[in-house]
DRENDREN-294066 format. One record per atom (N, C-alpha, C, CB): y, x, z; residue in three letters. Coordinates in steps of 0.02 Angstrom, whole numbers, padded with zeros to 5 digits, always signed. Glycine has a CB too. Layout:
N
YXZALA;...
This chain:
84
+00144+00924-00609MET;+00150+00882-00551MET;+00080+00856-00532MET;+00200+00825-00562MET;+00071+00850-00469LEU;+00006+00829-00442LEU;+00016+00771-00394LEU;-00029+00888-00407LEU;-00029+00723-00396ALA;-00027+00667-00349ALA;-00098+00644-00334ALA;+00015+00608-00378ALA;-00105+00616-00275TYR;-00169+00587-00254TYR;-00159+00513-00243TYR;-00195+00622-00189TYR;-00209+00474-00263ILE;-00205+00402-00255ILE;-00268+00380-00217ILE;-00199+00365-00324ILE;-00258+00341-00165LEU;-00313+00308-00130LEU;-00310+00235-00149LEU;-00309+00319-00051LEU;-00366+00208-00171ALA;-00367+00139-00195ALA;-00419+00098-00157ALA;-00382+00137-00270ALA;-00402+00035-00146THR;-00448-00014-00119THR;-00465-00062-00176THR;-00417-00052-00056THR;-00528-00080-00180CYS;-00547-00125-00234CYS;-00592-00181-00207CYS;-00583-00087-00289CYS;-00605-00228-00250ILE;-00649-00284-00233ILE;-00718-00256-00217ILE;-00651-00337-00290ILE;-00748-00274-00160PRO;-00814-00249-00143PRO;-00865-00259-00198PRO;-00838-00282-00079PRO;-00903-00206-00212GLY;-00954-00208-00263GLY;-00929-00189-00332GLY;-00983-00276-00266GLY;-00864-00179-00340ARG;-00836-00162-00406ARG;-00815-00089-00411ARG;-00777-00206-00421ARG;-00832-00048-00361GLU;-00811+00022-00358GLU;-00832+00061-00421GLU;-00840+00055-00297GLU;-00893+00052-00442LYS;-00917+00089-00501LYS;-00879+00069-00564LYS;-00993+00077-00512LYS;-00862+00006-00570ASP;-00823-00017-00628ASP;-00753+00015-00627ASP;-00817-00094-00627ASP;-00723+00016-00569VAL;-00656+00045-00561VAL;-00658+00119-00578VAL;-00630+00035-00489VAL;-00706+00155-00551ILE;-00713+00227-00565ILE;-00723+00240-00639ILE;-00771+00257-00524ILE;-00765+00200-00671ALA;-00777+00209-00743ALA;-00714+00201-00784ALA;-00830+00159-00767ALA;-00672+00153-00766LYS;-00609+00142-00803LYS;-00558+00196-00790LYS;-00580+00073-00785LYS;-00555+00221-00729ILE;-00505+00271-00710ILE;-00522+00340-00737ILE;-00498+00274-00635ILE;-00585+00358-00737LYS;-00603+00427-00754LYS;-00589+00445-00827LYS;-00676+00438-00740LYS;-00578+00397-00870VAL;-00563+00412-00940VAL;-00488+00423-00953VAL;-00587+00356-00985VAL;-00446+00411-00903LEU;-00374+00422-00912LEU;-00361+00497-00918LEU;-00333+00391-00853LEU;-00320+00519-00965PRO;-00312+00590-00977PRO;-00281+00629-00919PRO;-00269+00600-01037PRO;-00241+00597-00877GLU;-00210+00632-00821GLU;-00255+00638-00760GLU;-00147+00595-00801GLU;-00312+00604-00761VAL;-00358+00605-00704VAL;-00397+00671-00703VAL;-00406+00545-00706VAL;-00390+00706-00648VAL;-00425+00770-00638VAL;-00491+00757-00601VAL;-00381+00819-00598VAL;-00490+00709-00555GLU;-00549+00695-00514GLU;-00546+00623-00490GLU;-00553+00744-00453GLU;-00603+00592-00486VAL;-00607+00524-00457VAL;-00675+00518-00423VAL;-00599+00469-00512VAL;-00673+00493-00361ASN;-00734+00486-00322ASN;-00732+00422-00280ASN;-00744+00547-00276ASN;-00790+00394-00269GLY;-00795+00340-00221GLY;-00795+00371-00152GLY;-00860+00297-00233GLY;-00762+00339-00104VAL;-00758+00363-00035VAL;-00772+00305+00012VAL;-00689+00396-00020VAL;-00789+00323+00074MET;-00802+00271+00124MET;-00746+00271+00174MET;-00870+00284+00160MET;-00731+00212+00200GLY;-00678+00206+00250GLY;-00629+00152+00229GLY;-00642+00271+00260GLY;-00566+00161+00247LYS;-00514+00112+00232LYS;-00504+00104+00157LYS;-00448+00133+00264LYS;-00514+00158+00120TYR;-00506+00157+00047TYR;-00574+00163+00014TYR;-00459+00213+00024TYR;-00577+00144-00050ASP;-00641+00144-00087ASP;-00644+00199-00140ASP;-00651+00078-00119ASP;-00587+00218-00167VAL;-00586+00266-00223VAL;-00530+00317-00212VAL;-00576+00229-00291VAL;-00547+00380-00223PHE;-00499+00435-00220PHE;-00486+00459-00291PHE;-00526+00495-00175PHE;-00422+00466-00310VAL;-00404+00487-00377VAL;-00354+00545-00372VAL;-00373+00428-00418VAL;-00368+00598-00408LYS;-00322+00655-00413LYS;-00295+00657-00484LYS;-00357+00724-00394LYS;-00228+00655-00491ILE;-00198+00656-00558ILE;-00151+00716-00565ILE;-00161+00591-00572ILE;-00145+00740-00626PHE;-00101+00796-00641PHE;-00067+00783-00708PHE;-00140+00864-00642PHE;-00002+00797-00711ALA;+00035+00792-00774ALA;+00093+00841-00772ALA;+00061+00719-00786ALA;+00120+00857-00830ASP;+00172+00908-00832ASP;+00243+00882-00820ASP;+00170+00942-00897ASP;+00250+00815-00812ASN;+00317+00789-00795ASN;+00311+00723-00757ASN;+00359+00780-00859ASN;+00367+00704-00726ALA;+00367+00645-00683ALA;+00353+00580-00721ALA;+00434+00640-00649ALA;+00376+00575-00782MET;+00363+00514-00821MET;+00289+00503-00833MET;+00400+00516-00888MET;+00253+00558-00847LYS;+00180+00552-00859LYS;+00144+00535-00794LYS;+00152+00617-00888LYS;+00167+00563-00738ILE;+00137+00547-00673ILE;+00148+00473-00658ILE;+00168+00591-00616ILE;+00210+00449-00667ASP;+00225+00378-00656ASP;+00182+00333-00699ASP;+00299+00364-00669ASP;+00173+00352-00762SER;+00132+00313-00807SER;+00059+00311-00784SER;+00136+00342-00878SER;+00033+00369-00764ALA;-00036+00372-00740ALA;-00046+00331-00677ALA;-00056+00445-00727ALA;+00002+00334-00631ILE;-00002+00294-00570ILE;-00003+00220-00588ILE;+00058+00310-00523ILE;+00039+00199-00634SER;+00040+00129-00655SER;-00027+00108-00685SER;+00096+00117-00706SER;-00056+00152-00726LYS;-00121+00135-00757LYS;-00174+00127-00703LYS;-00142+00190-00806LYS;-00175+00171-00654VAL;-00224+00165-00600VAL;-00212+00101-00561VAL;-00222+00226-00553VAL;-00149+00088-00543ARG;-00133+00029-00503ARG;-00150-00036-00540ARG;-00060+00029-00486ARG;-00147-00035-00606ASN;-00161-00096-00645ASN;-00233-00101-00668ASN;-00116-00098-00705ASN;-00275-00057-00644THR;-00346-00060-00661THR;-00377-00124-00632THR;-00384+00004-00635THR;-00414-00161-00672PRO;-00446-00221-00645PRO;-00488-00207-00584PRO;-00489-00254-00699PRO;-00486-00252-00536HIS;-00525-00251-00474HIS;-00494-00207-00419HIS;-00594-00228-00488HIS;-00439-00172-00433ILE;-00404-00136-00380ILE;-00358-00185-00346ILE;-00363-00074-00409ILE;-00361-00187-00279THR;-00320-00234-00241THR;-00259-00201-00209THR;-00362-00268-00188THR;-00263-00135-00196SER;-00205-00100-00168SER;-00214-00025-00179SER;-00197-00116-00093SER;-00158+00011-00177THR;-00160+00084-00184THR;-00112+00116-00135THR;-00144+00105-00256THR;-00124+00179-00121PHE;-00080+00220-00080PHE;-00074+00286-00118PHE;-00107+00230-00006PHE;-00013+00303-00140THR;-00002+00362-00181THR;+00033+00416-00140THR;+00039+00345-00243THR;+00007+00478-00148MET;+00035+00535-00112MET;+00052+00591-00162MET;-00014+00561-00058MET;+00116+00599-00180PRO;+00133+00655-00224PRO;+00129+00721-00185PRO;+00205+00646-00254PRO;+00104+00773-00218ALA;+00098+00838-00185ALA;+00166+00871-00181ALA;+00047+00883-00223ALA;+00176+00909-00127ILE;+00238+00948-00118ILE;+00223+01020-00138ILE;+00264+00943-00044ILE;+00256+01042-00190TYR;+00245+01111-00213TYR;+00271+01160-00162TYR;+00278+01122-00282TYR;+00236+01215-00154GLY;+00256+01268-00108GLY;+00228+01259-00038GLY;+00330+01270-00104GLY;+00185+01210-00029GLN;+00157+01199+00038GLN;+00081+01203+00037GLN;+00179+01131+00065GLN;+00055+01253+00002GLY;-00016+01267+00005GLY;-00057+01239-00052GLY;-00043+01241+00067GLY;-00120+01257-00051GLY;-00166+01232-00101GLY;-00161+01266-00168GLY;-00155+01160-00110GLY;-00202+01244-00215SER;-00207+01275-00280SER;-00144+01267-00322SER;-00265+01248-00316SER;-00102+01217-00306ILE;-00041+01208-00346ILE;+00006+01268-00339ILE;-00006+01144-00326ILE;+00004+01302-00282ASP;+00045+01362-00274ASP;+00021+01418-00318ASP;+00046+01384-00201ASP;-00044+01419-00330GLU;-00074+01473-00371GLU;-00060+01464-00445GLU;-00148+01475-00359GLU;-00040+01403-00466GLU;-00026+01389-00537GLU;+00039+01419-00560GLU;-00025+01314-00549GLU;+00083+01437-00515LYS;+00149+01463-00533LYS;+00145+01535-00557LYS;+00197+01458-00475LYS;
């Protein structure tokens, strides 16, 4: 299962947030971004419980003020179709 998380954090704390998130085992990619959100996180796990757990860990990271989570829909493009 694949999901993307967009996070907003306290200004100036982006590097701290990224450092804490990138060590989570389900995190495939994490980057600072500009715009409405501050951090982009891509997570992957082999079942829904692990995805839920990873989302909770990201959401509870210190200095994150809000998140927007987007689970990927299998069969609608991208590299996840190639994994089958």
